N, C-alpha and C positions, 0 to 999 in steps of 0.2 A: 697667495691662493685668491682667487676670484671667484669671490660667490654670489651668487644670486638669491635675494632677499633671505642670505642666510645660511644656506645649504649648498652647498657645492654640487652633493648630489641629488638634490629635491629634482622631480620632473619638471621638464621645461628649462632647467637653469642652462644659462647661457655662458660660453667662455667670451673673454675679452675679444679677441677673435670674429666671435657673432658679433660683438657688442657694438664692433667697428662696421661690420657688413649692413648690419640693420641702420642703422645711425647715416649710411650712406656717407660716413668721416673716415674713421680708422681701418688702415688695412685694406678696405675696399677702393682710398683712393680719393682723387680730385676728380673722377666720373664719374663718380657714384655720386659725390657731394651733388653734381647741377640735378639730381634727377629725382632724388626725395623731395628737396621744397617743405618739409617739416610737417605733412600732411600725413596722417595715419594709414599706414599701406596695408591692413588687415594681417600683422604681425604685432606682437605686444613690442613699442616704443620704450628702449631701454633708456633708464634714469641712471647716470653716475652718480653714487650717495657713499660721502667721505664725509665721518663725523673724529673729531680730534680738536682739544683744547687749543691748539696749535694753529691759531690761518694757513701760515703756511705750509704745514702738514697736509691739512686736510684739501688745500688746493693740490698738492703734487698729489698726491693719491690719485684724485678727480681725475687730474690730467693722465695719469699713469693708466685708470680705468678706461679713457680713452683711444689709447691706444696710441699708432701711428697715424698723423693727420697730414696730407699735402692737397697745400691750398696752390700747387701749380706754379706760382712763382705772384700770382696775381695780386694785385694791390687789396688792402682791405677796410671798410671803414669799421670802429668801435661805434656803438651806444653804452655808455654807462648810464647812471643817474647822476646829476646832477640840476635836482631840479632846484636847489634853494643851497645857499650856502651853510648848509648846517655838516655836521659830523656824521662818517658813516653809524647806525645807521640808513637815514637820512638821505646819504650822499655813497657813492661808493670809494672804498675803500682804498686810500693811496697804495697798500702794500698788494691789495688785490689787482690793483690795477697792473701794477708792476710784475709780477708774476705773469698775470692772464697776457702780458705783452710779451714778457721773457718766453713763455710755453711759443705764442705764435709763431715766433721767430724761430724756434725748432721744427715749424711746420711750413717748408716753403714758400711762404709769405713777399709780400712786395711792401708796400707801401704803407704804412699805417696811420690812422686818421680817425682822432677821435670827434664826435658829431656830437651836438645838442641843441635844443633848446629849454630852455628855464623857463619852470611856470612862475617861479615865485622870485622874479628876478631879472635882472640883464645877464645873457649867460658868460661875457666875458668879465662883467665883475664880479659874479657868483664862483669863476674858477680863481681869478685873481686872489680874493677872499680866501680858498678853499688852498692857495700856493701853485695850483693844479700847471701855468706856464712853465714853471721852474722845473716839476718834476715830466713836461710833457718834451721839455729839450734834452733831458737827461735822458729819456727812453729814446729819444730819436722820433718821437710821434706826431705828427698836424695836429696840431688845434682848430676846427671849423665853426664858429657860431652860427646855426643856422639864419639867425634874423638879420645877420651880417652881410649873406646873399643877394646879388643883387635881380631883381626883377624875375628877369630873364634864366634865372637858373631854378624858377619853381615851376610847378606845373599843377594842373586841375585833377582830380583823379573822384568821378560822378558817383560811385557805388551804388548803384542802381540798387534799390532795393534794399539799402539802410534805413537806417533812424536818421541819419544826416540828412539835412533840406535841401542841400545843394552840394554836396561832395564836401571834399574836404584840399585844401592843398600841403602838397609834400614838395620837396627838394628834387628835381630833374634824375636824383643817382639813385634813387628809390625804384626800386621794380624787383621784380620777380628771378632778376639777373644779378642782382646786386651781391657781391661779397661782404654782408653782414654780420658779427658776430657782438652779442646781446653779453654785457656784463652789466646782470640788475640786482636789487635787494630783496628782501621781502619784509612785507610790513601790512599793517592797515590804513584806511586809506576816508580820514573822517569826512572829504569833501565831495566822498561818492566814488561808488564803484567796488566800496566796503574793501578791497585790496589791492594790493599794489605790487607786482611781481612781472614777468617778461612784457606779458599780453601790456599792460598799462605804459612800461616802458616805453612801448611806442609811441606814446600819443606824445613825448618829445620830439617823434619826426615832425610831426603835424603843425603847420605855419598857427601861430596866435591871429597873427593879423592878416589880411587875405593881401595881397599882392595882383593875382589874377582877377580877385574881387574884391578890389583896393577897402583897405580898412575892417572889413566884416571879419567880427570879433570870433574865432570857430571856437576859442575855450570857452567863450559867455555859453553858445549854443550849447558844448558837452556839458558844464556844470546845470547848466539852468533844466537837462533833461531829463523825466523820470528813466528813461531807457540809456543811461548812461553808461552800465555796464556792456548792455549790447552793442552800444558804439565805440567801445574800447574795442571789442573783439574785431568789428567790422571792417575799423582801419587795418589791422593786421592781415585783411586778404590783400593790401598793394605789395607786400612783400613776406619773404620769407628766410629768416637769419639763417645760417651756415651753423653756428652752434652757440647753444644759449647757458652762459655761466651763471647760477647766482648763488651770490653770498649769503647766506642764513647764518651766518655763525652769530649773529646777533640781529635778533629782529624788532620791530615796534608791533604789540599786542595790542593794542590800544591808540587812538590818536592817529598822529600820522598823515602826511608822508614826512615833516620834519623835526617835529619831536612826536612823543609817548612813552606808553610804559615799555621799556625794556625785556627781554626776555634773551637766553644764552644757549640755543639749540645747537651750538657750533658743529653748523653742518653747511657743508657743500655740493653743490648738483648742478649736475650737465648734462646737457640734453638736444638733439638737433629737433626735438617736438616741444616745441616750446606752450601744449595745451599740457600734455604730460607731464611737465615741469611747473606750472605754476598749480596743478591739481594735489602734487605732491608737497608743494609750497601752502595750499591751503588748509589741507590735513597738517603740516605740522606746525602752523599758526592754530589750527586747532586742538594738536597736543600741547601747545604751549601757554594755552590759555585756558580760563574757565569764565571768563566776561564775554564774552564774543557775541552780540547780541545775534549773530547771522549761525549760532551753532546748531540748530535746528534743524538746519538746512542740510542735504546732502552736499559735497563738495559737486558734484557735478549738475547742482539746482543751482549755483550761483550763477547770476547773469554772465558774467563775463564767460565761464566756459562754457555754459550753455549754449548760447550765442554764438562760440567758434567751434562749438560740435556742429551746430546745423549748418557751421560753415564751412565744414570737413577740414579742418586748422590742424587736426589732431586725436590722440587717441580718445574717443570716444568714452570711456567708461574704463572701472577697477584695471577688469581685464587684461586691456589693452595695454596697461603698465605694468614694466620689469624693471625694478630695481637690481642694479648693478655695486656689489659691494666686496672690499679686500679686508674686513676684519669682523669680526666678533660685535662692538660695539654698531660700528654703521645697519650689521646685519638685524641688529635687534631694534634698531629704531627702522630699519626697512618694512619689519614685520608690523611695527605699530601702522607706520604710515597706511599700508595696506589695509587694514585691519578698520580706520580710517575712510579710505577711499570706496569699501565695501558697504559700509554703513547709510542705512536709509533713515535717518533721525525722525522725528515726529517732532511736532511743533508743540511744546508745552500747555497745556490744556484742554 
């Protein structure tokens, strides 16, 4: 039985078929997935939520909640989380990558290419230390380390009105017509931005050193700016992922991105709305810890989300998010997340 926020008879509850139609993915098929672009369209954005101690079971349930997806034979880029050579939740769990790839193969996709620009090391070295080349061969997934791309495979995005001084450089394949699926983790981030989920994961698609503006260090600019959260959101104007899958079976509730204090929410979320899924992620982090220095701020006051909403990249508030679940355990968690999303905490003192 598919449930919305815990009760299938709740007013406004949606079915799996409606979930697919609203995400522009399931049942509605390929044509609608082209049109949504991940921005909120004045109807609640569905977020599939599964919860199980068994990661494989959570992923399977989340995929079932998505319903039927048809990519029309198009090649897909996959953006995982491989910022450093540290194990999950610092990086994408190999079992999650395996499950996502297997799921996408059932969705009438073409070639799969995993792309990354690691921030704490050279991507090819990070992948080698994690054993990813062998896994990629077994899965028949092509690896594309972005820093190895030739200069002519990069393009400049000016991002007018943003906090970036001269815009950013990204691979030529990245634009609003790109077919890209994100696999993100959930964690705090001690180097700025407060949290890392799907919006922050997009920074791994930006050049560290310029090719068009040779030698310019875009990551130094980002990490030195007091507007880092807004800058993270602004990069996401360049493209819209077709689907975001968040592995929050374990999360960092302090520290991050490569190490930190662990909690185990045992959750997997999926949506085509990256603002909705990141808002749910922040709520999940707040639920999982009492030590978050940002807890006095409401979810939608977080800089990444606030700027993303200004840019109309996704759901603008709690009322614009609808959790879809399949069992009581996930439904109870959805109700807790809804309550946090609706809160406006006051600053202590």
